[in-house]
Each structure stands twice: as C-alpha cells, then as structure tokens.
mmCIF file as Biopython writes it, N, C-alpha, C and O atoms, coordinates in Angstrom:
data_model
#
loop_
_atom_site.group_PDB
_atom_site.id
_atom_site.type_symbol
_atom_site.label_atom_id
_atom_site.label_alt_id
_atom_site.label_comp_id
_atom_site.label_asym_id
_atom_site.label_entity_id
_atom_site.label_seq_id
_atom_site.pdbx_PDB_ins_code
_atom_site.Cartn_x
_atom_site.Cartn_y
_atom_site.Cartn_z
_atom_site.occupancy
_atom_site.B_iso_or_equiv
_atom_site.auth_seq_id
_atom_site.auth_asym_id
_atom_site.pdbx_PDB_model_num
ATOM 1   N N  . MET A ? 1  ? 0.841   -1.105  0.041   1.0 0.0 1  A 1 
ATOM 2   C CA . MET A ? 1  ? 0.021   0.020   -0.025  1.0 0.0 1  A 1 
ATOM 3   C C  . MET A ? 1  ? 0.924   1.303   0.028   1.0 0.0 1  A 1 
ATOM 4   O O  . MET A ? 1  ? 0.672   2.320   -0.618  1.0 0.0 1  A 1 
ATOM 5   N N  . ALA A ? 2  ? 1.953   1.160   0.824   1.0 0.0 2  A 1 
ATOM 6   C CA . ALA A ? 2  ? 2.843   2.392   0.835   1.0 0.0 2  A 1 
ATOM 7   C C  . ALA A ? 2  ? 3.430   2.666   -0.468  1.0 0.0 2  A 1 
ATOM 8   O O  . ALA A ? 2  ? 3.521   3.836   -0.840  1.0 0.0 2  A 1 
ATOM 9   N N  . THR A ? 3  ? 3.849   1.685   -1.217  1.0 0.0 3  A 1 
ATOM 10  C CA . THR A ? 3  ? 4.350   1.843   -2.487  1.0 0.0 3  A 1 
ATOM 11  C C  . THR A ? 3  ? 3.480   2.525   -3.515  1.0 0.0 3  A 1 
ATOM 12  O O  . THR A ? 3  ? 3.830   3.439   -4.263  1.0 0.0 3  A 1 
ATOM 13  N N  . GLY A ? 4  ? 2.194   1.899   -3.438  1.0 0.0 4  A 1 
ATOM 14  C CA . GLY A ? 4  ? 1.147   2.513   -4.277  1.0 0.0 4  A 1 
ATOM 15  C C  . GLY A ? 4  ? 0.862   4.082   -3.971  1.0 0.0 4  A 1 
ATOM 16  O O  . GLY A ? 4  ? 0.671   4.882   -4.887  1.0 0.0 4  A 1 
ATOM 17  N N  . LEU A ? 5  ? 0.853   4.413   -2.730  1.0 0.0 5  A 1 
ATOM 18  C CA . LEU A ? 5  ? 0.642   5.807   -2.338  1.0 0.0 5  A 1 
ATOM 19  C C  . LEU A ? 5  ? 1.801   6.629   -2.794  1.0 0.0 5  A 1 
ATOM 20  O O  . LEU A ? 5  ? 1.609   7.751   -3.264  1.0 0.0 5  A 1 
ATOM 21  N N  . GLU A ? 6  ? 3.064   6.090   -2.669  1.0 0.0 6  A 1 
ATOM 22  C CA . GLU A ? 6  ? 4.112   6.926   -3.103  1.0 0.0 6  A 1 
ATOM 23  C C  . GLU A ? 6  ? 4.085   7.182   -4.637  1.0 0.0 6  A 1 
ATOM 24  O O  . GLU A ? 6  ? 4.352   8.277   -5.132  1.0 0.0 6  A 1 
ATOM 25  N N  . SER A ? 7  ? 3.735   6.065   -5.352  1.0 0.0 7  A 1 
ATOM 26  C CA . SER A ? 7  ? 3.571   6.113   -6.785  1.0 0.0 7  A 1 
ATOM 27  C C  . SER A ? 7  ? 2.493   7.157   -7.154  1.0 0.0 7  A 1 
ATOM 28  O O  . SER A ? 7  ? 2.699   7.878   -8.130  1.0 0.0 7  A 1 
ATOM 29  N N  . LEU A ? 8  ? 1.431   7.275   -6.484  1.0 0.0 8  A 1 
ATOM 30  C CA . LEU A ? 8  ? 0.374   8.228   -6.705  1.0 0.0 8  A 1 
ATOM 31  C C  . LEU A ? 8  ? 0.964   9.689   -6.430  1.0 0.0 8  A 1 
ATOM 32  O O  . LEU A ? 8  ? 0.823   10.630  -7.211  1.0 0.0 8  A 1 
ATOM 33  N N  . ARG A ? 9  ? 1.622   9.745   -5.248  1.0 0.0 9  A 1 
ATOM 34  C CA . ARG A ? 9  ? 2.255   11.076  -5.015  1.0 0.0 9  A 1 
ATOM 35  C C  . ARG A ? 9  ? 3.160   11.561  -6.121  1.0 0.0 9  A 1 
ATOM 36  O O  . ARG A ? 9  ? 3.090   12.705  -6.570  1.0 0.0 9  A 1 
ATOM 37  N N  . ARG A ? 10 ? 4.014   10.645  -6.542  1.0 0.0 10 A 1 
ATOM 38  C CA . ARG A ? 10 ? 4.857   11.025  -7.679  1.0 0.0 10 A 1 
ATOM 39  C C  . ARG A ? 10 ? 4.208   11.398  -8.926  1.0 0.0 10 A 1 
ATOM 40  O O  . ARG A ? 10 ? 4.693   12.253  -9.667  1.0 0.0 10 A 1 
ATOM 41  N N  . SER A ? 11 ? 3.054   10.742  -9.195  1.0 0.0 11 A 1 
ATOM 42  C CA . SER A ? 11 ? 2.244   11.111  -10.393 1.0 0.0 11 A 1 
ATOM 43  C C  . SER A ? 11 ? 1.670   12.441  -10.334 1.0 0.0 11 A 1 
ATOM 44  O O  . SER A ? 11 ? 1.647   13.155  -11.336 1.0 0.0 11 A 1 
ATOM 45  N N  . TYR A ? 12 ? 1.194   12.824  -9.190  1.0 0.0 12 A 1 
ATOM 46  C CA . TYR A ? 12 ? 0.693   14.125  -8.901  1.0 0.0 12 A 1 
ATOM 47  C C  . TYR A ? 12 ? 1.812   15.247  -9.012  1.0 0.0 12 A 1 
ATOM 48  O O  . TYR A ? 12 ? 1.607   16.312  -9.594  1.0 0.0 12 A 1 
ATOM 49  N N  . GLY A ? 13 ? 2.962   14.929  -8.426  1.0 0.0 13 A 1 
ATOM 50  C CA . GLY A ? 13 ? 4.076   15.777  -8.589  1.0 0.0 13 A 1 
ATOM 51  C C  . GLY A ? 13 ? 4.558   16.045  -9.917  1.0 0.0 13 A 1 
ATOM 52  O O  . GLY A ? 13 ? 4.909   17.169  -10.278 1.0 0.0 13 A 1 
ATOM 53  N N  . SER A ? 14 ? 4.581   14.932  -10.709 1.0 0.0 14 A 1 
ATOM 54  C CA . SER A ? 14 ? 5.107   15.059  -12.192 1.0 0.0 14 A 1 
ATOM 55  C C  . SER A ? 14 ? 4.012   15.933  -12.964 1.0 0.0 14 A 1 
ATOM 56  O O  . SER A ? 14 ? 4.323   16.461  -14.032 1.0 0.0 14 A 1 
ATOM 57  N N  . ALA A ? 15 ? 2.808   16.078  -12.457 1.0 0.0 15 A 1 
ATOM 58  C CA . ALA A ? 15 ? 1.729   16.887  -13.106 1.0 0.0 15 A 1 
ATOM 59  C C  . ALA A ? 15 ? 1.813   18.343  -12.546 1.0 0.0 15 A 1 
ATOM 60  O O  . ALA A ? 15 ? 1.009   19.201  -12.912 1.0 0.0 15 A 1 
ATOM 61  N N  . GLY A ? 16 ? 2.730   18.578  -11.718 1.0 0.0 16 A 1 
ATOM 62  C CA . GLY A ? 16 ? 2.956   20.003  -11.049 1.0 0.0 16 A 1 
ATOM 63  C C  . GLY A ? 16 ? 2.371   20.196  -9.849  1.0 0.0 16 A 1 
ATOM 64  O O  . GLY A ? 16 ? 2.427   21.310  -9.330  1.0 0.0 16 A 1 
ATOM 65  N N  . TYR A ? 17 ? 1.742   19.172  -9.246  1.0 0.0 17 A 1 
ATOM 66  C CA . TYR A ? 17 ? 1.126   19.273  -7.968  1.0 0.0 17 A 1 
ATOM 67  C C  . TYR A ? 17 ? 2.147   18.765  -6.889  1.0 0.0 17 A 1 
ATOM 68  O O  . TYR A ? 17 ? 1.920   17.693  -6.328  1.0 0.0 17 A 1 
ATOM 69  N N  . ILE A ? 18 ? 3.116   19.402  -6.622  1.0 0.0 18 A 1 
ATOM 70  C CA . ILE A ? 18 ? 4.217   18.976  -5.733  1.0 0.0 18 A 1 
ATOM 71  C C  . ILE A ? 18 ? 3.834   19.147  -4.228  1.0 0.0 18 A 1 
ATOM 72  O O  . ILE A ? 18 ? 4.457   18.580  -3.331  1.0 0.0 18 A 1 
ATOM 73  N N  . ASP A ? 19 ? 2.820   19.928  -4.027  1.0 0.0 19 A 1 
ATOM 74  C CA . ASP A ? 19 ? 2.334   20.044  -2.526  1.0 0.0 19 A 1 
ATOM 75  C C  . ASP A ? 19 ? 1.131   19.223  -2.286  1.0 0.0 19 A 1 
ATOM 76  O O  . ASP A ? 19 ? 0.452   19.458  -1.286  1.0 0.0 19 A 1 
ATOM 77  N N  . ALA A ? 20 ? 0.791   18.259  -3.125  1.0 0.0 20 A 1 
ATOM 78  C CA . ALA A ? 20 ? -0.482  17.504  -2.934  1.0 0.0 20 A 1 
ATOM 79  C C  . ALA A ? 20 ? -0.408  16.728  -1.691  1.0 0.0 20 A 1 
ATOM 80  O O  . ALA A ? 20 ? 0.639   16.203  -1.313  1.0 0.0 20 A 1 
ATOM 81  N N  . ILE A ? 21 ? -1.577  16.652  -1.024  1.0 0.0 21 A 1 
ATOM 82  C CA . ILE A ? 21 ? -1.708  15.940  0.269   1.0 0.0 21 A 1 
ATOM 83  C C  . ILE A ? 21 ? -2.583  14.759  0.005   1.0 0.0 21 A 1 
ATOM 84  O O  . ILE A ? 21 ? -3.696  14.931  -0.492  1.0 0.0 21 A 1 
ATOM 85  N N  . LEU A ? 22 ? -2.110  13.483  0.332   1.0 0.0 22 A 1 
ATOM 86  C CA . LEU A ? 22 ? -2.845  12.312  0.118   1.0 0.0 22 A 1 
ATOM 87  C C  . LEU A ? 22 ? -3.308  11.786  1.447   1.0 0.0 22 A 1 
ATOM 88  O O  . LEU A ? 22 ? -2.438  11.739  2.316   1.0 0.0 22 A 1 
ATOM 89  N N  . VAL A ? 23 ? -4.500  11.387  1.763   1.0 0.0 23 A 1 
ATOM 90  C CA . VAL A ? 23 ? -4.977  10.899  2.956   1.0 0.0 23 A 1 
ATOM 91  C C  . VAL A ? 23 ? -5.693  9.555   2.717   1.0 0.0 23 A 1 
ATOM 92  O O  . VAL A ? 23 ? -6.835  9.482   2.263   1.0 0.0 23 A 1 
ATOM 93  N N  . PRO A ? 24 ? -4.966  8.544   3.044   1.0 0.0 24 A 1 
ATOM 94  C CA . PRO A ? 24 ? -5.655  7.167   2.862   1.0 0.0 24 A 1 
ATOM 95  C C  . PRO A ? 24 ? -6.589  6.729   4.000   1.0 0.0 24 A 1 
ATOM 96  O O  . PRO A ? 24 ? -6.274  6.977   5.164   1.0 0.0 24 A 1 
ATOM 97  N N  . THR A ? 25 ? -7.714  6.092   3.705   1.0 0.0 25 A 1 
ATOM 98  C CA . THR A ? 25 ? -8.606  5.649   4.644   1.0 0.0 25 A 1 
ATOM 99  C C  . THR A ? 25 ? -9.004  4.261   4.294   1.0 0.0 25 A 1 
ATOM 100 O O  . THR A ? 25 ? -9.359  3.992   3.146   1.0 0.0 25 A 1 
ATOM 101 N N  . THR A ? 26 ? -8.958  3.324   5.284   1.0 0.0 26 A 1 
ATOM 102 C CA . THR A ? 26 ? -9.315  1.911   4.942   1.0 0.0 26 A 1 
ATOM 103 C C  . THR A ? 26 ? -10.672 1.513   5.601   1.0 0.0 26 A 1 
ATOM 104 O O  . THR A ? 26 ? -10.974 1.897   6.731   1.0 0.0 26 A 1 
ATOM 105 N N  . ASN A ? 27 ? -11.475 0.720   4.828   1.0 0.0 27 A 1 
ATOM 106 C CA . ASN A ? 27 ? -12.673 0.297   5.379   1.0 0.0 27 A 1 
ATOM 107 C C  . ASN A ? 27 ? -12.749 -1.309  5.134   1.0 0.0 27 A 1 
ATOM 108 O O  . ASN A ? 27 ? -12.546 -1.819  4.032   1.0 0.0 27 A 1 
ATOM 109 N N  . LEU A ? 28 ? -13.058 -2.006  6.266   1.0 0.0 28 A 1 
ATOM 110 C CA . LEU A ? 28 ? -13.198 -3.434  6.267   1.0 0.0 28 A 1 
ATOM 111 C C  . LEU A ? 28 ? -14.514 -3.876  5.595   1.0 0.0 28 A 1 
ATOM 112 O O  . LEU A ? 28 ? -15.590 -3.570  6.109   1.0 0.0 28 A 1 
ATOM 113 N N  . LEU A ? 29 ? -14.451 -4.550  4.520   1.0 0.0 29 A 1 
ATOM 114 C CA . LEU A ? 29 ? -15.659 -4.982  3.806   1.0 0.0 29 A 1 
ATOM 115 C C  . LEU A ? 29 ? -16.176 -6.314  4.150   1.0 0.0 29 A 1 
ATOM 116 O O  . LEU A ? 29 ? -17.363 -6.554  3.929   1.0 0.0 29 A 1 
ATOM 117 N N  . GLY A ? 30 ? -15.387 -7.231  4.681   1.0 0.0 30 A 1 
ATOM 118 C CA . GLY A ? 30 ? -15.800 -8.478  4.884   1.0 0.0 30 A 1 
ATOM 119 C C  . GLY A ? 30 ? -14.700 -9.389  5.433   1.0 0.0 30 A 1 
ATOM 120 O O  . GLY A ? 30 ? -13.776 -8.851  6.043   1.0 0.0 30 A 1 
ATOM 121 N N  . ASP A ? 31 ? -14.711 -10.660 5.283   1.0 0.0 31 A 1 
ATOM 122 C CA . ASP A ? 31 ? -13.655 -11.595 5.881   1.0 0.0 31 A 1 
ATOM 123 C C  . ASP A ? 31 ? -12.270 -11.260 5.299   1.0 0.0 31 A 1 
ATOM 124 O O  . ASP A ? 31 ? -11.306 -11.195 6.062   1.0 0.0 31 A 1 
ATOM 125 N N  . SER A ? 32 ? -12.129 -11.041 3.954   1.0 0.0 32 A 1 
ATOM 126 C CA . SER A ? 32 ? -10.856 -10.789 3.304   1.0 0.0 32 A 1 
ATOM 127 C C  . SER A ? 32 ? -10.776 -9.597  2.378   1.0 0.0 32 A 1 
ATOM 128 O O  . SER A ? 32 ? -9.895  -9.522  1.522   1.0 0.0 32 A 1 
ATOM 129 N N  . ALA A ? 33 ? -11.669 -8.693  2.545   1.0 0.0 33 A 1 
ATOM 130 C CA . ALA A ? 33 ? -11.719 -7.568  1.585   1.0 0.0 33 A 1 
ATOM 131 C C  . ALA A ? 33 ? -11.581 -6.326  2.439   1.0 0.0 33 A 1 
ATOM 132 O O  . ALA A ? 33 ? -12.141 -6.193  3.527   1.0 0.0 33 A 1 
ATOM 133 N N  . VAL A ? 34 ? -10.757 -5.380  1.839   1.0 0.0 34 A 1 
ATOM 134 C CA . VAL A ? 34 ? -10.538 -4.094  2.433   1.0 0.0 34 A 1 
ATOM 135 C C  . VAL A ? 34 ? -10.689 -3.029  1.310   1.0 0.0 34 A 1 
ATOM 136 O O  . VAL A ? 34 ? -10.167 -3.210  0.211   1.0 0.0 34 A 1 
ATOM 137 N N  . GLU A ? 35 ? -11.389 -1.951  1.593   1.0 0.0 35 A 1 
ATOM 138 C CA . GLU A ? 35 ? -11.485 -0.857  0.701   1.0 0.0 35 A 1 
ATOM 139 C C  . GLU A ? 35 ? -10.542 0.218   1.038   1.0 0.0 35 A 1 
ATOM 140 O O  . GLU A ? 35 ? -10.420 0.615   2.197   1.0 0.0 35 A 1 
ATOM 141 N N  . LEU A ? 36 ? -9.853  0.713   0.022   1.0 0.0 36 A 1 
ATOM 142 C CA . LEU A ? 36 ? -8.866  1.865   0.224   1.0 0.0 36 A 1 
ATOM 143 C C  . LEU A ? 36 ? -9.444  3.104   -0.362  1.0 0.0 36 A 1 
ATOM 144 O O  . LEU A ? 36 ? -9.697  3.052   -1.566  1.0 0.0 36 A 1 
ATOM 145 N N  . VAL A ? 37 ? -9.679  4.130   0.229   1.0 0.0 37 A 1 
ATOM 146 C CA . VAL A ? 37 ? -10.160 5.423   -0.270  1.0 0.0 37 A 1 
ATOM 147 C C  . VAL A ? 37 ? -9.049  6.384   -0.012  1.0 0.0 37 A 1 
ATOM 148 O O  . VAL A ? 37 ? -8.600  6.491   1.129   1.0 0.0 37 A 1 
ATOM 149 N N  . VAL A ? 38 ? -8.542  7.141   -1.075  1.0 0.0 38 A 1 
ATOM 150 C CA . VAL A ? 38 ? -7.617  8.087   -0.863  1.0 0.0 38 A 1 
ATOM 151 C C  . VAL A ? 38 ? -8.114  9.535   -1.196  1.0 0.0 38 A 1 
ATOM 152 O O  . VAL A ? 38 ? -8.440  9.878   -2.332  1.0 0.0 38 A 1 
ATOM 153 N N  . SER A ? 39 ? -8.138  10.245  -0.241  1.0 0.0 39 A 1 
ATOM 154 C CA . SER A ? 39 ? -8.609  11.772  -0.474  1.0 0.0 39 A 1 
ATOM 155 C C  . SER A ? 39 ? -7.428  12.518  -0.850  1.0 0.0 39 A 1 
ATOM 156 O O  . SER A ? 39 ? -6.356  12.413  -0.254  1.0 0.0 39 A 1 
ATOM 157 N N  . VAL A ? 40 ? -7.651  13.337  -1.925  1.0 0.0 40 A 1 
ATOM 158 C CA . VAL A ? 40 ? -6.439  14.061  -2.453  1.0 0.0 40 A 1 
ATOM 159 C C  . VAL A ? 40 ? -6.785  15.589  -2.480  1.0 0.0 40 A 1 
ATOM 160 O O  . VAL A ? 40 ? -7.792  16.038  -3.027  1.0 0.0 40 A 1 
ATOM 161 N N  . GLU A ? 41 ? -5.865  16.320  -1.847  1.0 0.0 41 A 1 
ATOM 162 C CA . GLU A ? 41 ? -5.926  17.725  -1.863  1.0 0.0 41 A 1 
ATOM 163 C C  . GLU A ? 41 ? -4.771  18.215  -2.777  1.0 0.0 41 A 1 
ATOM 164 O O  . GLU A ? 41 ? -3.603  18.227  -2.387  1.0 0.0 41 A 1 
ATOM 165 N N  . GLU A ? 42 ? -5.142  18.603  -3.967  1.0 0.0 42 A 1 
ATOM 166 C CA . GLU A ? 42 ? -4.028  18.919  -4.914  1.0 0.0 42 A 1 
ATOM 167 C C  . GLU A ? 42 ? -3.211  20.136  -4.636  1.0 0.0 42 A 1 
ATOM 168 O O  . GLU A ? 42 ? -2.012  20.139  -4.913  1.0 0.0 42 A 1 
ATOM 169 N N  . GLY A ? 43 ? -3.798  21.165  -4.105  1.0 0.0 43 A 1 
ATOM 170 C CA . GLY A ? 43 ? -3.111  22.384  -3.872  1.0 0.0 43 A 1 
ATOM 171 C C  . GLY A ? 43 ? -2.776  23.127  -5.180  1.0 0.0 43 A 1 
ATOM 172 O O  . GLY A ? 43 ? -3.442  22.952  -6.201  1.0 0.0 43 A 1 
ATOM 173 N N  . LYS A ? 44 ? -1.776  23.918  -5.120  1.0 0.0 44 A 1 
ATOM 174 C CA . LYS A ? 44 ? -1.523  24.813  -6.281  1.0 0.0 44 A 1 
ATOM 175 C C  . LYS A ? 44 ? -0.618  23.915  -7.288  1.0 0.0 44 A 1 
ATOM 176 O O  . LYS A ? 44 ? 0.232   23.110  -6.906  1.0 0.0 44 A 1 
ATOM 177 N N  . GLN A ? 45 ? -0.941  24.186  -8.614  1.0 0.0 45 A 1 
ATOM 178 C CA . GLN A ? 45 ? -0.253  23.538  -9.673  1.0 0.0 45 A 1 
ATOM 179 C C  . GLN A ? 45 ? 0.939   24.362  -10.034 1.0 0.0 45 A 1 
ATOM 180 O O  . GLN A ? 45 ? 0.729   25.543  -10.309 1.0 0.0 45 A 1 
ATOM 181 N N  . TYR A ? 46 ? 2.164   23.903  -10.071 1.0 0.0 46 A 1 
ATOM 182 C CA . TYR A ? 46 ? 3.229   24.694  -10.454 1.0 0.0 46 A 1 
ATOM 183 C C  . TYR A ? 46 ? 3.631   24.317  -11.948 1.0 0.0 46 A 1 
ATOM 184 O O  . TYR A ? 46 ? 3.508   23.184  -12.415 1.0 0.0 46 A 1 
ATOM 185 N N  . HIS A ? 47 ? 4.090   25.335  -12.580 1.0 0.0 47 A 1 
ATOM 186 C CA . HIS A ? 47 ? 4.531   25.173  -14.097 1.0 0.0 47 A 1 
ATOM 187 C C  . HIS A ? 47 ? 5.994   25.641  -14.236 1.0 0.0 47 A 1 
ATOM 188 O O  . HIS A ? 47 ? 6.482   26.489  -13.489 1.0 0.0 47 A 1 
ATOM 189 N N  . MET A ? 48 ? 6.636   25.063  -15.194 1.0 0.0 48 A 1 
ATOM 190 C CA . MET A ? 48 ? 8.045   25.421  -15.471 1.0 0.0 48 A 1 
ATOM 191 C C  . MET A ? 48 ? 8.068   25.889  -16.873 1.0 0.0 48 A 1 
ATOM 192 O O  . MET A ? 48 ? 7.539   25.235  -17.772 1.0 0.0 48 A 1 
ATOM 193 N N  . GLY A ? 49 ? 8.684   27.031  -17.074 1.0 0.0 49 A 1 
ATOM 194 C CA . GLY A ? 49 ? 8.876   27.605  -18.409 1.0 0.0 49 A 1 
ATOM 195 C C  . GLY A ? 49 ? 10.192  27.139  -18.972 1.0 0.0 49 A 1 
ATOM 196 O O  . GLY A ? 49 ? 10.797  26.188  -18.476 1.0 0.0 49 A 1 
ATOM 197 N N  . LYS A ? 50 ? 10.604  27.774  -19.950 1.0 0.0 50 A 1 
ATOM 198 C CA . LYS A ? 50 ? 11.867  27.390  -20.718 1.0 0.0 50 A 1 
ATOM 199 C C  . LYS A ? 50 ? 13.169  27.644  -19.819 1.0 0.0 50 A 1 
ATOM 200 O O  . LYS A ? 50 ? 13.279  28.695  -19.187 1.0 0.0 50 A 1 
ATOM 201 N N  . ILE A ? 51 ? 14.092  26.705  -19.786 1.0 0.0 51 A 1 
ATOM 202 C CA . ILE A ? 51 ? 15.298  26.959  -19.064 1.0 0.0 51 A 1 
ATOM 203 C C  . ILE A ? 51 ? 16.393  27.043  -20.117 1.0 0.0 51 A 1 
ATOM 204 O O  . ILE A ? 51 ? 16.433  26.203  -21.016 1.0 0.0 51 A 1 
ATOM 205 N N  . GLU A ? 52 ? 17.296  28.046  -20.035 1.0 0.0 52 A 1 
ATOM 206 C CA . GLU A ? 52 ? 18.426  28.029  -20.896 1.0 0.0 52 A 1 
ATOM 207 C C  . GLU A ? 52 ? 19.625  28.219  -20.029 1.0 0.0 52 A 1 
ATOM 208 O O  . GLU A ? 52 ? 19.671  29.146  -19.221 1.0 0.0 52 A 1 
ATOM 209 N N  . ILE A ? 53 ? 20.592  27.363  -20.179 1.0 0.0 53 A 1 
ATOM 210 C CA . ILE A ? 53 ? 21.815  27.338  -19.421 1.0 0.0 53 A 1 
ATOM 211 C C  . ILE A ? 53 ? 22.876  27.967  -20.275 1.0 0.0 53 A 1 
ATOM 212 O O  . ILE A ? 53 ? 23.081  27.518  -21.403 1.0 0.0 53 A 1 
ATOM 213 N N  . LEU A ? 54 ? 23.577  29.000  -19.795 1.0 0.0 54 A 1 
ATOM 214 C CA . LEU A ? 54 ? 24.564  29.655  -20.546 1.0 0.0 54 A 1 
ATOM 215 C C  . LEU A ? 54 ? 25.888  29.265  -20.035 1.0 0.0 54 A 1 
ATOM 216 O O  . LEU A ? 54 ? 26.072  29.191  -18.820 1.0 0.0 54 A 1 
ATOM 217 N N  . GLY A ? 55 ? 26.878  28.996  -20.932 1.0 0.0 55 A 1 
ATOM 218 C CA . GLY A ? 55 ? 28.223  28.673  -20.402 1.0 0.0 55 A 1 
ATOM 219 C C  . GLY A ? 55 ? 28.899  28.004  -21.497 1.0 0.0 55 A 1 
ATOM 220 O O  . GLY A ? 55 ? 28.414  28.009  -22.628 1.0 0.0 55 A 1 
ATOM 221 N N  . ALA A ? 56 ? 30.077  27.383  -21.200 1.0 0.0 56 A 1 
ATOM 222 C CA . ALA A ? 56 ? 30.885  26.564  -22.163 1.0 0.0 56 A 1 
ATOM 223 C C  . ALA A ? 56 ? 29.969  25.507  -22.824 1.0 0.0 56 A 1 
ATOM 224 O O  . ALA A ? 56 ? 29.188  24.903  -22.089 1.0 0.0 56 A 1 
ATOM 225 N N  . ARG A ? 57 ? 29.996  25.251  -24.057 1.0 0.0 57 A 1 
ATOM 226 C CA . ARG A ? 57 ? 29.202  24.262  -24.866 1.0 0.0 57 A 1 
ATOM 227 C C  . ARG A ? 57 ? 29.278  22.884  -24.267 1.0 0.0 57 A 1 
ATOM 228 O O  . ARG A ? 57 ? 28.251  22.209  -24.196 1.0 0.0 57 A 1 
ATOM 229 N N  . GLU A ? 58 ? 30.402  22.437  -23.843 1.0 0.0 58 A 1 
ATOM 230 C CA . GLU A ? 58 ? 30.452  21.076  -23.311 1.0 0.0 58 A 1 
ATOM 231 C C  . GLU A ? 58 ? 29.864  20.888  -21.993 1.0 0.0 58 A 1 
ATOM 232 O O  . GLU A ? 58 ? 29.447  19.776  -21.670 1.0 0.0 58 A 1 
ATOM 233 N N  . ILE A ? 59 ? 29.790  21.982  -21.130 1.0 0.0 59 A 1 
ATOM 234 C CA . ILE A ? 59 ? 29.078  21.909  -19.964 1.0 0.0 59 A 1 
ATOM 235 C C  . ILE A ? 59 ? 27.505  22.043  -20.160 1.0 0.0 59 A 1 
ATOM 236 O O  . ILE A ? 59 ? 26.722  21.321  -19.543 1.0 0.0 59 A 1 
ATOM 237 N N  . THR A ? 60 ? 27.146  22.907  -20.961 1.0 0.0 60 A 1 
ATOM 238 C CA . THR A ? 60 ? 25.676  23.143  -21.101 1.0 0.0 60 A 1 
ATOM 239 C C  . THR A ? 60 ? 24.981  21.898  -21.776 1.0 0.0 60 A 1 
ATOM 240 O O  . THR A ? 60 ? 23.840  21.554  -21.465 1.0 0.0 60 A 1 
ATOM 241 N N  . ASP A ? 61 ? 25.723  21.265  -22.692 1.0 0.0 61 A 1 
ATOM 242 C CA . ASP A ? 61 ? 25.337  20.069  -23.426 1.0 0.0 61 A 1 
ATOM 243 C C  . ASP A ? 61 ? 24.977  18.898  -22.327 1.0 0.0 61 A 1 
ATOM 244 O O  . ASP A ? 61 ? 24.018  18.139  -22.467 1.0 0.0 61 A 1 
ATOM 245 N N  . GLN A ? 62 ? 25.786  18.867  -21.337 1.0 0.0 62 A 1 
ATOM 246 C CA . GLN A ? 62 ? 25.696  17.930  -20.244 1.0 0.0 62 A 1 
ATOM 247 C C  . GLN A ? 62 ? 24.493  18.226  -19.311 1.0 0.0 62 A 1 
ATOM 248 O O  . GLN A ? 62 ? 23.728  17.352  -18.903 1.0 0.0 62 A 1 
ATOM 249 N N  . ARG A ? 63 ? 24.407  19.476  -19.031 1.0 0.0 63 A 1 
ATOM 250 C CA . ARG A ? 63 ? 23.461  19.854  -17.999 1.0 0.0 63 A 1 
ATOM 251 C C  . ARG A ? 63 ? 21.930  20.093  -18.444 1.0 0.0 63 A 1 
ATOM 252 O O  . ARG A ? 63 ? 21.007  19.832  -17.672 1.0 0.0 63 A 1 
ATOM 253 N N  . GLN A ? 64 ? 21.733  20.573  -19.655 1.0 0.0 64 A 1 
ATOM 254 C CA . GLN A ? 64 ? 20.524  20.964  -20.211 1.0 0.0 64 A 1 
ATOM 255 C C  . GLN A ? 64 ? 19.498  19.746  -20.259 1.0 0.0 64 A 1 
ATOM 256 O O  . GLN A ? 64 ? 18.321  19.943  -19.960 1.0 0.0 64 A 1 
ATOM 257 N N  . PRO A ? 65 ? 19.939  18.529  -20.625 1.0 0.0 65 A 1 
ATOM 258 C CA . PRO A ? 65 ? 18.930  17.588  -20.646 1.0 0.0 65 A 1 
ATOM 259 C C  . PRO A ? 65 ? 18.369  17.089  -19.244 1.0 0.0 65 A 1 
ATOM 260 O O  . PRO A ? 65 ? 17.327  16.441  -19.152 1.0 0.0 65 A 1 
ATOM 261 N N  . GLY A ? 66 ? 19.147  17.447  -18.179 1.0 0.0 66 A 1 
ATOM 262 C CA . GLY A ? 66 ? 18.680  16.967  -16.856 1.0 0.0 66 A 1 
ATOM 263 C C  . GLY A ? 66 ? 17.583  17.856  -16.306 1.0 0.0 66 A 1 
ATOM 264 O O  . GLY A ? 66 ? 16.991  17.452  -15.305 1.0 0.0 66 A 1 
ATOM 265 N N  . TRP A ? 67 ? 17.250  18.985  -16.826 1.0 0.0 67 A 1 
ATOM 266 C CA . TRP A ? 67 ? 16.307  19.949  -16.362 1.0 0.0 67 A 1 
ATOM 267 C C  . TRP A ? 67 ? 14.890  19.605  -16.804 1.0 0.0 67 A 1 
ATOM 268 O O  . TRP A ? 67 ? 14.316  20.302  -17.640 1.0 0.0 67 A 1 
ATOM 269 N N  . GLU A ? 68 ? 14.349  18.584  -16.276 1.0 0.0 68 A 1 
ATOM 270 C CA . GLU A ? 68 ? 12.922  18.265  -16.589 1.0 0.0 68 A 1 
ATOM 271 C C  . GLU A ? 68 ? 12.177  17.959  -15.304 1.0 0.0 68 A 1 
ATOM 272 O O  . GLU A ? 68 ? 12.720  17.444  -14.327 1.0 0.0 68 A 1 
ATOM 273 N N  . LEU A ? 69 ? 10.911  18.304  -15.364 1.0 0.0 69 A 1 
ATOM 274 C CA . LEU A ? 69 ? 9.942   17.965  -14.267 1.0 0.0 69 A 1 
ATOM 275 C C  . LEU A ? 69 ? 9.733   16.537  -14.156 1.0 0.0 69 A 1 
ATOM 276 O O  . LEU A ? 69 ? 9.712   15.875  -15.194 1.0 0.0 69 A 1 
ATOM 277 N N  . GLY A ? 70 ? 9.572   15.964  -13.004 1.0 0.0 70 A 1 
ATOM 278 C CA . GLY A ? 70 ? 9.120   14.540  -12.897 1.0 0.0 70 A 1 
ATOM 279 C C  . GLY A ? 70 ? 9.959   13.695  -12.067 1.0 0.0 70 A 1 
ATOM 280 O O  . GLY A ? 70 ? 9.678   12.507  -11.912 1.0 0.0 70 A 1 
#
C-alpha cells in the first residue's frame, strides 16, 4: 500500500502538484476484503517555463537534458 501511495504522490508531482496531500482511509468490507479510499488535496499547480543554461558548450550540453519535471 505504501508503494502505491508513493507512486500516486509522484504522479501528482510530475503533473505539477508537488504540494499534494494524500490521505488514505481503509474500510473493512468482509472476511478478506478491504476498501482503500484516498482523499487528495491537490493544492497549487506549478509550471515550469523554458530553461536556458549559458556557459561553455561542453558543460551546457551535459546539464540541459537533466532539467525536466518529474
């Protein structure tokens, strides 16, 4: 369950909701069934514009591809 919640948090973060709050609640449904309900408060969505790195070509070529959200 923790791995699934972490994956959900990362999904929201990659969509720009880096402050999202996830609140899981479980309900016992029967002998071997559990329902998981996750309430999500997205918060503000962040956006990233263009990034341009200035400097020596060999350094900028190495650094530029690493600047991605997600």
